[in-house]
HTML snippet that shows the backbone in 3Dmol.js (N, CA, C, O; Angstrom):
<script src="https://3Dmol.org/build/3Dmol-min.js"></script>
<div id="view" style="width:600px;height:400px;position:relative"></div>
<script>
const pdb = `
ATOM      1  N   MET A   1     -16.026  -0.490  -9.304  1.00  0.00           N
ATOM      2  CA  MET A   1     -14.725   0.135  -9.197  1.00  0.00           C
ATOM      3  C   MET A   1     -14.357   0.255  -7.733  1.00  0.00           C
ATOM      4  O   MET A   1     -15.167   0.688  -6.913  1.00  0.00           O
ATOM      5  N   VAL A   2     -13.133  -0.130  -7.407  1.00  0.00           N
ATOM      6  CA  VAL A   2     -12.636  -0.021  -6.044  1.00  0.00           C
ATOM      7  C   VAL A   2     -11.470   0.950  -6.043  1.00  0.00           C
ATOM      8  O   VAL A   2     -10.491   0.754  -6.763  1.00  0.00           O
ATOM      9  N   VAL A   3     -11.571   1.983  -5.248  1.00  0.00           N
ATOM     10  CA  VAL A   3     -10.489   2.949  -5.105  1.00  0.00           C
ATOM     11  C   VAL A   3      -9.634   2.482  -3.935  1.00  0.00           C
ATOM     12  O   VAL A   3     -10.123   2.431  -2.807  1.00  0.00           O
ATOM     13  N   PRO A   4      -8.355   2.135  -4.174  1.00  0.00           N
ATOM     14  CA  PRO A   4      -7.531   1.578  -3.104  1.00  0.00           C
ATOM     15  C   PRO A   4      -7.446   2.418  -1.840  1.00  0.00           C
ATOM     16  O   PRO A   4      -7.234   1.872  -0.757  1.00  0.00           O
ATOM     17  N   MET A   5      -7.604   3.724  -1.947  1.00  0.00           N
ATOM     18  CA  MET A   5      -7.512   4.556  -0.746  1.00  0.00           C
ATOM     19  C   MET A   5      -8.807   4.513   0.069  1.00  0.00           C
ATOM     20  O   MET A   5      -8.839   4.982   1.207  1.00  0.00           O
ATOM     21  N   VAL A   6      -9.877   3.950  -0.512  1.00  0.00           N
ATOM     22  CA  VAL A   6     -11.154   3.880   0.190  1.00  0.00           C
ATOM     23  C   VAL A   6     -11.435   2.451   0.649  1.00  0.00           C
ATOM     24  O   VAL A   6     -11.868   2.234   1.781  1.00  0.00           O
ATOM     25  N   ALA A   7     -11.194   1.497  -0.212  1.00  0.00           N
ATOM     26  CA  ALA A   7     -11.407   0.089   0.118  1.00  0.00           C
ATOM     27  C   ALA A   7     -10.289  -0.723  -0.514  1.00  0.00           C
ATOM     28  O   ALA A   7      -9.942  -0.490  -1.672  1.00  0.00           O
ATOM     29  N   PRO A   8      -9.721  -1.667   0.216  1.00  0.00           N
ATOM     30  CA  PRO A   8      -8.640  -2.449  -0.358  1.00  0.00           C
ATOM     31  C   PRO A   8      -9.133  -3.314  -1.515  1.00  0.00           C
ATOM     32  O   PRO A   8     -10.279  -3.765  -1.495  1.00  0.00           O
ATOM     33  N   PRO A   9      -8.305  -3.550  -2.511  1.00  0.00           N
ATOM     34  CA  PRO A   9      -8.725  -4.391  -3.633  1.00  0.00           C
ATOM     35  C   PRO A   9      -9.185  -5.775  -3.199  1.00  0.00           C
ATOM     36  O   PRO A   9      -9.930  -6.424  -3.933  1.00  0.00           O
ATOM     37  N   ALA A  10      -8.764  -6.247  -2.029  1.00  0.00           N
ATOM     38  CA  ALA A  10      -9.166  -7.572  -1.558  1.00  0.00           C
ATOM     39  C   ALA A  10     -10.663  -7.662  -1.282  1.00  0.00           C
ATOM     40  O   ALA A  10     -11.169  -8.762  -1.060  1.00  0.00           O
ATOM     41  N   THR A  11     -11.388  -6.546  -1.287  1.00  0.00           N
ATOM     42  CA  THR A  11     -12.833  -6.586  -1.052  1.00  0.00           C
ATOM     43  C   THR A  11     -13.614  -6.671  -2.355  1.00  0.00           C
ATOM     44  O   THR A  11     -14.843  -6.595  -2.338  1.00  0.00           O
ATOM     45  N   ASP A  12     -12.931  -6.826  -3.482  1.00  0.00           N
ATOM     46  CA  ASP A  12     -13.610  -6.988  -4.769  1.00  0.00           C
ATOM     47  C   ASP A  12     -14.540  -8.188  -4.743  1.00  0.00           C
ATOM     48  O   ASP A  12     -14.366  -9.099  -3.934  1.00  0.00           O
ATOM     49  N   ALA A  13     -15.532  -8.190  -5.632  1.00  0.00           N
ATOM     50  CA  ALA A  13     -16.467  -9.307  -5.721  1.00  0.00           C
ATOM     51  C   ALA A  13     -15.768 -10.581  -6.190  1.00  0.00           C
ATOM     52  O   ALA A  13     -16.151 -11.677  -5.782  1.00  0.00           O
ATOM     53  N   ASN A  14     -14.755 -10.456  -7.036  1.00  0.00           N
ATOM     54  CA  ASN A  14     -14.038 -11.617  -7.553  1.00  0.00           C
ATOM     55  C   ASN A  14     -12.665 -11.701  -6.893  1.00  0.00           C
ATOM     56  O   ASN A  14     -11.753 -10.979  -7.297  1.00  0.00           O
ATOM     57  N   PRO A  15     -12.491 -12.565  -5.888  1.00  0.00           N
ATOM     58  CA  PRO A  15     -11.224 -12.607  -5.150  1.00  0.00           C
ATOM     59  C   PRO A  15     -10.083 -13.313  -5.887  1.00  0.00           C
ATOM     60  O   PRO A  15      -8.935 -13.215  -5.455  1.00  0.00           O
ATOM     61  N   LYS A  16     -10.365 -14.025  -6.990  1.00  0.00           N
ATOM     62  CA  LYS A  16      -9.321 -14.795  -7.677  1.00  0.00           C
ATOM     63  C   LYS A  16      -8.148 -13.928  -8.144  1.00  0.00           C
ATOM     64  O   LYS A  16      -7.002 -14.282  -7.865  1.00  0.00           O
ATOM     65  N   PRO A  17      -8.382 -12.799  -8.847  1.00  0.00           N
ATOM     66  CA  PRO A  17      -7.249 -11.970  -9.258  1.00  0.00           C
ATOM     67  C   PRO A  17      -6.462 -11.419  -8.062  1.00  0.00           C
ATOM     68  O   PRO A  17      -5.249 -11.231  -8.152  1.00  0.00           O
ATOM     69  N   ASN A  18      -7.147 -11.163  -6.949  1.00  0.00           N
ATOM     70  CA  ASN A  18      -6.464 -10.637  -5.765  1.00  0.00           C
ATOM     71  C   ASN A  18      -5.533 -11.684  -5.161  1.00  0.00           C
ATOM     72  O   ASN A  18      -4.462 -11.340  -4.661  1.00  0.00           O
ATOM     73  N   LYS A  19      -5.927 -12.955  -5.200  1.00  0.00           N
ATOM     74  CA  LYS A  19      -5.066 -14.020  -4.697  1.00  0.00           C
ATOM     75  C   LYS A  19      -3.821 -14.137  -5.561  1.00  0.00           C
ATOM     76  O   LYS A  19      -2.724 -14.378  -5.056  1.00  0.00           O
ATOM     77  N   MET A  20      -3.998 -13.965  -6.871  1.00  0.00           N
ATOM     78  CA  MET A  20      -2.858 -14.021  -7.782  1.00  0.00           C
ATOM     79  C   MET A  20      -1.925 -12.844  -7.521  1.00  0.00           C
ATOM     80  O   MET A  20      -0.705 -13.014  -7.519  1.00  0.00           O
ATOM     81  N   LEU A  21      -2.474 -11.663  -7.303  1.00  0.00           N
ATOM     82  CA  LEU A  21      -1.669 -10.476  -7.025  1.00  0.00           C
ATOM     83  C   LEU A  21      -0.934 -10.626  -5.692  1.00  0.00           C
ATOM     84  O   LEU A  21       0.234 -10.255  -5.586  1.00  0.00           O
ATOM     85  N   ALA A  22      -1.601 -11.159  -4.690  1.00  0.00           N
ATOM     86  CA  ALA A  22      -0.985 -11.334  -3.374  1.00  0.00           C
ATOM     87  C   ALA A  22       0.219 -12.276  -3.443  1.00  0.00           C
ATOM     88  O   ALA A  22       1.148 -12.148  -2.647  1.00  0.00           O
ATOM     89  N   LYS A  23       0.208 -13.210  -4.379  1.00  0.00           N
ATOM     90  CA  LYS A  23       1.333 -14.140  -4.521  1.00  0.00           C
ATOM     91  C   LYS A  23       2.600 -13.460  -5.027  1.00  0.00           C
ATOM     92  O   LYS A  23       3.703 -13.914  -4.725  1.00  0.00           O
ATOM     93  N   VAL A  24       2.459 -12.378  -5.791  1.00  0.00           N
ATOM     94  CA  VAL A  24       3.641 -11.715  -6.354  1.00  0.00           C
ATOM     95  C   VAL A  24       4.140 -10.545  -5.511  1.00  0.00           C
ATOM     96  O   VAL A  24       5.236 -10.036  -5.749  1.00  0.00           O
ATOM     97  N   ILE A  25       3.359 -10.117  -4.540  1.00  0.00           N
ATOM     98  CA  ILE A  25       3.799  -9.053  -3.641  1.00  0.00           C
ATOM     99  C   ILE A  25       4.668  -9.695  -2.558  1.00  0.00           C
ATOM    100  O   ILE A  25       4.223 -10.643  -1.911  1.00  0.00           O
ATOM    101  N   PRO A  26       5.892  -9.207  -2.343  1.00  0.00           N
ATOM    102  CA  PRO A  26       6.796  -9.857  -1.388  1.00  0.00           C
ATOM    103  C   PRO A  26       6.204 -10.194  -0.010  1.00  0.00           C
ATOM    104  O   PRO A  26       6.489 -11.282   0.490  1.00  0.00           O
ATOM    105  N   PRO A  27       5.396  -9.331   0.641  1.00  0.00           N
ATOM    106  CA  PRO A  27       4.823  -9.747   1.929  1.00  0.00           C
ATOM    107  C   PRO A  27       3.743 -10.823   1.792  1.00  0.00           C
ATOM    108  O   PRO A  27       3.331 -11.417   2.788  1.00  0.00           O
ATOM    109  N   GLY A  28       3.286 -11.075   0.570  1.00  0.00           N
ATOM    110  CA  GLY A  28       2.289 -12.122   0.345  1.00  0.00           C
ATOM    111  C   GLY A  28       0.864 -11.730   0.650  1.00  0.00           C
ATOM    112  O   GLY A  28       0.021 -12.594   0.888  1.00  0.00           O
ATOM    113  N   ARG A  29       0.580 -10.437   0.646  1.00  0.00           N
ATOM    114  CA  ARG A  29      -0.784  -9.965   0.919  1.00  0.00           C
ATOM    115  C   ARG A  29      -1.018  -8.625   0.239  1.00  0.00           C
ATOM    116  O   ARG A  29      -0.077  -7.919  -0.124  1.00  0.00           O
ATOM    117  N   ILE A  30      -2.288  -8.294   0.077  1.00  0.00           N
ATOM    118  CA  ILE A  30      -2.692  -6.989  -0.442  1.00  0.00           C
ATOM    119  C   ILE A  30      -2.542  -5.979   0.691  1.00  0.00           C
ATOM    120  O   ILE A  30      -2.874  -6.281   1.838  1.00  0.00           O
ATOM    121  N   GLY A  31      -2.049  -4.793   0.381  1.00  0.00           N
ATOM    122  CA  GLY A  31      -1.878  -3.760   1.409  1.00  0.00           C
ATOM    123  C   GLY A  31      -3.196  -3.268   1.965  1.00  0.00           C
ATOM    124  O   GLY A  31      -4.201  -3.196   1.258  1.00  0.00           O
ATOM    125  N   ASP A  32      -3.176  -2.933   3.236  1.00  0.00           N
ATOM    126  CA  ASP A  32      -4.347  -2.385   3.912  1.00  0.00           C
ATOM    127  C   ASP A  32      -4.267  -0.860   3.864  1.00  0.00           C
ATOM    128  O   ASP A  32      -3.259  -0.288   4.277  1.00  0.00           O
ATOM    129  N   PRO A  33      -5.310  -0.192   3.369  1.00  0.00           N
ATOM    130  CA  PRO A  33      -5.255   1.268   3.232  1.00  0.00           C
ATOM    131  C   PRO A  33      -5.028   2.000   4.552  1.00  0.00           C
ATOM    132  O   PRO A  33      -4.315   3.003   4.592  1.00  0.00           O
ATOM    133  N   GLU A  34      -5.624   1.508   5.622  1.00  0.00           N
ATOM    134  CA  GLU A  34      -5.509   2.220   6.901  1.00  0.00           C
ATOM    135  C   GLU A  34      -4.119   2.062   7.518  1.00  0.00           C
ATOM    136  O   GLU A  34      -3.523   3.048   7.951  1.00  0.00           O
ATOM    137  N   THR A  35      -3.605   0.852   7.564  1.00  0.00           N
ATOM    138  CA  THR A  35      -2.331   0.645   8.247  1.00  0.00           C
ATOM    139  C   THR A  35      -1.128   0.808   7.317  1.00  0.00           C
ATOM    140  O   THR A  35      -0.127   1.409   7.704  1.00  0.00           O
ATOM    141  N   ASP A  36      -1.216   0.284   6.111  1.00  0.00           N
ATOM    142  CA  ASP A  36      -0.061   0.303   5.212  1.00  0.00           C
ATOM    143  C   ASP A  36       0.105   1.620   4.469  1.00  0.00           C
ATOM    144  O   ASP A  36       1.215   1.953   4.053  1.00  0.00           O
ATOM    145  N   ILE A  37      -0.956   2.362   4.296  1.00  0.00           N
ATOM    146  CA  ILE A  37      -0.886   3.664   3.616  1.00  0.00           C
ATOM    147  C   ILE A  37      -1.152   4.796   4.604  1.00  0.00           C
ATOM    148  O   ILE A  37      -0.419   5.784   4.634  1.00  0.00           O
ATOM    149  N   GLY A  38      -2.192   4.652   5.406  1.00  0.00           N
ATOM    150  CA  GLY A  38      -2.608   5.718   6.325  1.00  0.00           C
ATOM    151  C   GLY A  38      -1.571   6.106   7.357  1.00  0.00           C
ATOM    152  O   GLY A  38      -1.359   7.292   7.608  1.00  0.00           O
ATOM    153  N   ARG A  39      -0.921   5.122   7.958  1.00  0.00           N
ATOM    154  CA  ARG A  39       0.067   5.439   8.993  1.00  0.00           C
ATOM    155  C   ARG A  39       1.283   6.166   8.436  1.00  0.00           C
ATOM    156  O   ARG A  39       1.729   7.142   9.039  1.00  0.00           O
ATOM    157  N   PRO A  40       1.842   5.723   7.297  1.00  0.00           N
ATOM    158  CA  PRO A  40       2.946   6.502   6.729  1.00  0.00           C
ATOM    159  C   PRO A  40       2.519   7.920   6.321  1.00  0.00           C
ATOM    160  O   PRO A  40       3.282   8.872   6.486  1.00  0.00           O
ATOM    161  N   VAL A  41       1.305   8.052   5.793  1.00  0.00           N
ATOM    162  CA  VAL A  41       0.811   9.385   5.419  1.00  0.00           C
ATOM    163  C   VAL A  41       0.642  10.251   6.667  1.00  0.00           C
ATOM    164  O   VAL A  41       0.988  11.432   6.652  1.00  0.00           O
ATOM    165  N   ALA A  42       0.113   9.672   7.747  1.00  0.00           N
ATOM    166  CA  ALA A  42      -0.028  10.423   8.998  1.00  0.00           C
ATOM    167  C   ALA A  42       1.339  10.863   9.508  1.00  0.00           C
ATOM    168  O   ALA A  42       1.485  11.980  10.006  1.00  0.00           O
ATOM    169  N   PHE A  43       2.340   9.996   9.389  1.00  0.00           N
ATOM    170  CA  PHE A  43       3.697  10.365   9.793  1.00  0.00           C
ATOM    171  C   PHE A  43       4.210  11.532   8.956  1.00  0.00           C
ATOM    172  O   PHE A  43       4.766  12.491   9.492  1.00  0.00           O
ATOM    173  N   LEU A  44       4.024  11.447   7.638  1.00  0.00           N
ATOM    174  CA  LEU A  44       4.532  12.498   6.751  1.00  0.00           C
ATOM    175  C   LEU A  44       3.859  13.843   6.986  1.00  0.00           C
ATOM    176  O   LEU A  44       4.446  14.888   6.707  1.00  0.00           O
ATOM    177  N   THR A  45       2.646  13.826   7.492  1.00  0.00           N
ATOM    178  CA  THR A  45       1.943  15.084   7.757  1.00  0.00           C
ATOM    179  C   THR A  45       2.156  15.577   9.185  1.00  0.00           C
ATOM    180  O   THR A  45       1.638  16.628   9.563  1.00  0.00           O
ATOM    181  N   SER A  46       2.910  14.830   9.971  1.00  0.00           N
ATOM    182  CA  SER A  46       3.149  15.228  11.359  1.00  0.00           C
ATOM    183  C   SER A  46       4.471  15.988  11.494  1.00  0.00           C
ATOM    184  O   SER A  46       5.271  16.042  10.560  1.00  0.00           O
ATOM    185  N   ASP A  47       4.675  16.563  12.657  1.00  0.00           N
ATOM    186  CA  ASP A  47       5.931  17.261  12.940  1.00  0.00           C
ATOM    187  C   ASP A  47       7.124  16.307  13.011  1.00  0.00           C
ATOM    188  O   ASP A  47       8.268  16.742  12.873  1.00  0.00           O
ATOM    189  N   ASP A  48       6.873  15.022  13.222  1.00  0.00           N
ATOM    190  CA  ASP A  48       7.956  14.035  13.288  1.00  0.00           C
ATOM    191  C   ASP A  48       8.728  13.919  11.974  1.00  0.00           C
ATOM    192  O   ASP A  48       9.867  13.452  11.963  1.00  0.00           O
ATOM    193  N   SER A  49       8.119  14.338  10.877  1.00  0.00           N
ATOM    194  CA  SER A  49       8.781  14.222   9.574  1.00  0.00           C
ATOM    195  C   SER A  49       9.287  15.562   9.045  1.00  0.00           C
ATOM    196  O   SER A  49       9.564  15.689   7.852  1.00  0.00           O
ATOM    197  N   LYS A  50       9.408  16.552   9.907  1.00  0.00           N
ATOM    198  CA  LYS A  50       9.761  17.891   9.434  1.00  0.00           C
ATOM    199  C   LYS A  50      11.169  17.992   8.852  1.00  0.00           C
ATOM    200  O   LYS A  50      11.480  18.984   8.192  1.00  0.00           O
ATOM    201  N   PHE A  51      12.033  16.992   9.076  1.00  0.00           N
ATOM    202  CA  PHE A  51      13.381  17.027   8.539  1.00  0.00           C
ATOM    203  C   PHE A  51      13.498  16.236   7.223  1.00  0.00           C
ATOM    204  O   PHE A  51      14.572  16.184   6.624  1.00  0.00           O
ATOM    205  N   ILE A  52      12.408  15.633   6.785  1.00  0.00           N
ATOM    206  CA  ILE A  52      12.402  14.856   5.533  1.00  0.00           C
ATOM    207  C   ILE A  52      12.088  15.806   4.379  1.00  0.00           C
ATOM    208  O   ILE A  52      11.075  16.504   4.383  1.00  0.00           O
ATOM    209  N   THR A  53      12.986  15.812   3.390  1.00  0.00           N
ATOM    210  CA  THR A  53      12.757  16.634   2.206  1.00  0.00           C
ATOM    211  C   THR A  53      13.167  15.862   0.960  1.00  0.00           C
ATOM    212  O   THR A  53      14.123  15.087   0.992  1.00  0.00           O
ATOM    213  N   GLY A  54      12.458  16.068  -0.121  1.00  0.00           N
ATOM    214  CA  GLY A  54      12.823  15.505  -1.418  1.00  0.00           C
ATOM    215  C   GLY A  54      12.952  14.001  -1.458  1.00  0.00           C
ATOM    216  O   GLY A  54      13.867  13.484  -2.099  1.00  0.00           O
ATOM    217  N   SER A  55      12.068  13.283  -0.796  1.00  0.00           N
ATOM    218  CA  SER A  55      12.134  11.822  -0.769  1.00  0.00           C
ATOM    219  C   SER A  55      10.874  11.224  -1.367  1.00  0.00           C
ATOM    220  O   SER A  55       9.804  11.831  -1.343  1.00  0.00           O
ATOM    221  N   THR A  56      11.021  10.029  -1.900  1.00  0.00           N
ATOM    222  CA  THR A  56       9.876   9.270  -2.389  1.00  0.00           C
ATOM    223  C   THR A  56       9.714   8.064  -1.491  1.00  0.00           C
ATOM    224  O   THR A  56      10.645   7.273  -1.337  1.00  0.00           O
ATOM    225  N   LEU A  57       8.561   7.918  -0.905  1.00  0.00           N
ATOM    226  CA  LEU A  57       8.273   6.792  -0.030  1.00  0.00           C
ATOM    227  C   LEU A  57       7.372   5.831  -0.788  1.00  0.00           C
ATOM    228  O   LEU A  57       6.199   6.120  -1.026  1.00  0.00           O
ATOM    229  N   MET A  58       7.925   4.693  -1.163  1.00  0.00           N
ATOM    230  CA  MET A  58       7.157   3.700  -1.923  1.00  0.00           C
ATOM    231  C   MET A  58       6.346   2.858  -0.942  1.00  0.00           C
ATOM    232  O   MET A  58       6.908   2.213  -0.058  1.00  0.00           O
ATOM    233  N   LEU A  59       5.033   2.868  -1.102  1.00  0.00           N
ATOM    234  CA  LEU A  59       4.135   2.115  -0.224  1.00  0.00           C
ATOM    235  C   LEU A  59       3.435   1.038  -1.043  1.00  0.00           C
ATOM    236  O   LEU A  59       2.210   1.026  -1.165  1.00  0.00           O
ATOM    237  N   ASP A  60       4.235   0.135  -1.602  1.00  0.00           N
ATOM    238  CA  ASP A  60       3.682  -0.878  -2.503  1.00  0.00           C
ATOM    239  C   ASP A  60       4.059  -2.303  -2.125  1.00  0.00           C
ATOM    240  O   ASP A  60       3.889  -3.223  -2.926  1.00  0.00           O
ATOM    241  N   GLY A  61       4.564  -2.493  -0.921  1.00  0.00           N
ATOM    242  CA  GLY A  61       4.926  -3.828  -0.474  1.00  0.00           C
ATOM    243  C   GLY A  61       6.128  -4.413  -1.198  1.00  0.00           C
ATOM    244  O   GLY A  61       6.328  -5.627  -1.177  1.00  0.00           O
ATOM    245  N   GLY A  62       6.920  -3.583  -1.829  1.00  0.00           N
ATOM    246  CA  GLY A  62       8.101  -4.054  -2.549  1.00  0.00           C
ATOM    247  C   GLY A  62       7.826  -4.463  -3.979  1.00  0.00           C
ATOM    248  O   GLY A  62       8.714  -4.986  -4.651  1.00  0.00           O
ATOM    249  N   LEU A  63       6.615  -4.238  -4.459  1.00  0.00           N
ATOM    250  CA  LEU A  63       6.227  -4.663  -5.809  1.00  0.00           C
ATOM    251  C   LEU A  63       7.061  -3.989  -6.902  1.00  0.00           C
ATOM    252  O   LEU A  63       7.323  -4.606  -7.934  1.00  0.00           O
ATOM    253  N   THR A  64       7.479  -2.749  -6.700  1.00  0.00           N
ATOM    254  CA  THR A  64       8.238  -2.038  -7.744  1.00  0.00           C
ATOM    255  C   THR A  64       9.635  -2.584  -7.928  1.00  0.00           C
ATOM    256  O   THR A  64      10.264  -2.298  -8.947  1.00  0.00           O
ATOM    257  N   PHE A  65      10.148  -3.358  -6.989  1.00  0.00           N
ATOM    258  CA  PHE A  65      11.492  -3.902  -7.109  1.00  0.00           C
ATOM    259  C   PHE A  65      11.528  -5.298  -7.700  1.00  0.00           C
ATOM    260  O   PHE A  65      12.596  -5.905  -7.786  1.00  0.00           O
ATOM    261  N   LEU A  66      10.383  -5.815  -8.107  1.00  0.00           N
ATOM    262  CA  LEU A  66      10.346  -7.137  -8.723  1.00  0.00           C
ATOM    263  C   LEU A  66      10.781  -7.037 -10.181  1.00  0.00           C
ATOM    264  O   LEU A  66      10.483  -6.051 -10.854  1.00  0.00           O
ATOM    265  N   PRO A  67      11.491  -8.069 -10.673  1.00  0.00           N
ATOM    266  CA  PRO A  67      11.943  -8.032 -12.087  1.00  0.00           C
ATOM    267  C   PRO A  67      10.796  -8.166 -13.060  1.00  0.00           C
ATOM    268  O   PRO A  67      11.011  -8.153 -14.272  1.00  0.00           O
TER     269      PRO A  67
END
`;
const viewer = $3Dmol.createViewer("view");
viewer.addModel(pdb, "pdb");
viewer.setStyle({}, {cartoon: {color: "spectrum"}});
viewer.zoomTo();
viewer.render();
</script>
């Protein structure tokens, strides 16, 4: 079992499904937990985001907008 917040799915023993998934994600790659998730989370927990309220930040590489 791979928990995406601990290790990216691309580190699975079987890379074939990950290559298929990367093809359907608009940026063409699996997200990196540290840069693609960690940095936005660090921003949201900082004083720089103190004016943000009631928002949903989708960190999925645009996957939710695919038909």
